[in-house]
C-alpha positions as CSV (number, residue, x, y, z in Angstrom):
1,M,14.3,-9.6,14.0
2,F,14.3,-10.5,10.3
3,D,17.2,-11.2,8.0
4,P,18.0,-8.1,5.9
5,K,17.3,-10.2,2.7
6,Y,13.6,-9.9,3.6
7,A,13.7,-6.1,3.9
8,Q,12.0,-5.5,0.5
9,L,9.3,-8.0,1.2
10,I,8.6,-6.5,4.6
11,F,8.6,-3.0,3.2
12,S,6.1,-4.1,0.4
13,C,3.8,-5.8,2.9
14,L,3.7,-2.8,5.3
15,M,3.3,-0.3,2.4
16,A,0.4,-2.3,1.0
17,L,-1.1,-2.6,4.5
18,F,-1.0,1.1,5.4
19,M,-1.8,2.5,1.9
20,S,-4.7,0.2,1.4
21,C,-6.0,1.0,4.9
22,I,-5.9,4.7,4.4
23,M,-7.1,4.8,0.8
24,S,-10.0,2.4,1.4
25,L,-11.1,4.4,4.4
26,V,-11.1,7.7,2.5
27,I,-12.8,6.3,-0.6
28,T,-15.4,4.4,1.5
29,L,-16.2,7.6,3.5
30,Y,-16.4,9.6,0.3
31,N,-18.7,7.2,-1.4
32,V,-21.1,6.3,1.4
33,G,-20.4,8.7,4.2
34,L,-20.8,8.0,7.9
35,V,-23.6,5.4,7.6
36,E,-24.5,2.7,10.0
37,G,-22.2,-0.3,9.5
38,I,-19.4,1.8,8.0
39,V,-16.8,-0.2,9.8
40,V,-17.9,-3.5,8.2
41,I,-18.2,-1.8,4.8
42,W,-14.7,-0.3,5.2
43,L,-13.1,-3.6,6.4
44,K,-14.4,-5.4,3.4
45,A,-13.1,-2.7,1.1
46,W,-9.7,-2.8,3.0
47,L,-9.4,-6.6,2.6
48,F,-10.0,-6.3,-1.2
49,A,-7.7,-3.3,-1.5
50,F,-4.9,-5.0,0.3
51,A,-5.3,-8.1,-1.9
52,V,-4.8,-5.8,-4.9
53,A,-2.2,-3.5,-3.4
54,L,0.4,-6.2,-2.4
55,P,1.0,-7.6,-5.8
56,V,0.8,-4.2,-7.5
57,I,3.5,-2.8,-5.1
58,N,5.7,-5.8,-5.9
59,L,5.3,-5.2,-9.6
60,V,5.5,-1.4,-9.7
61,A,8.3,-0.9,-7.1
62,P,11.2,-1.9,-9.4
63,I,9.9,0.4,-12.1
64,V,9.6,3.3,-9.7
65,R,13.1,2.7,-8.4
66,R,14.5,2.9,-12.0
67,L,12.6,6.1,-12.6
68,V,13.8,7.7,-9.3
69,K,17.5,6.7,-9.7
70,P,18.4,9.3,-12.4
71,L,16.5,12.0,-10.5
72,V,18.6,11.6,-7.3
73,K,22.2,12.5,-6.7
74,Q,24.3,9.5,-5.9
75,P,26.5,9.8,-2.8
76,H,30.2,10.0,-3.4
C-alpha cells in the first residue's frame, strides 16, 4: 500500500494511463481502421499519448478542481 500523500500522483498516473489508452485506440481505429499491424500502430500512439497526458493532467487537475468546487454543494 502507498502512503496517502501519494494519492494524487497515483490518481494522475492511472488517469493518464487509462485515458491515453482508450483515446489513442479510438483515434487510431478511426484514422487507419483495422489494418494489418494495428496493434503496433496503436501501441506507438499510446506511448506518445501517455507521455503527453501525464504532464497535462498534472497541470490541468488543479484548475478543474477550482472550477468544480463552486458547482458542488459542500457537506455540512
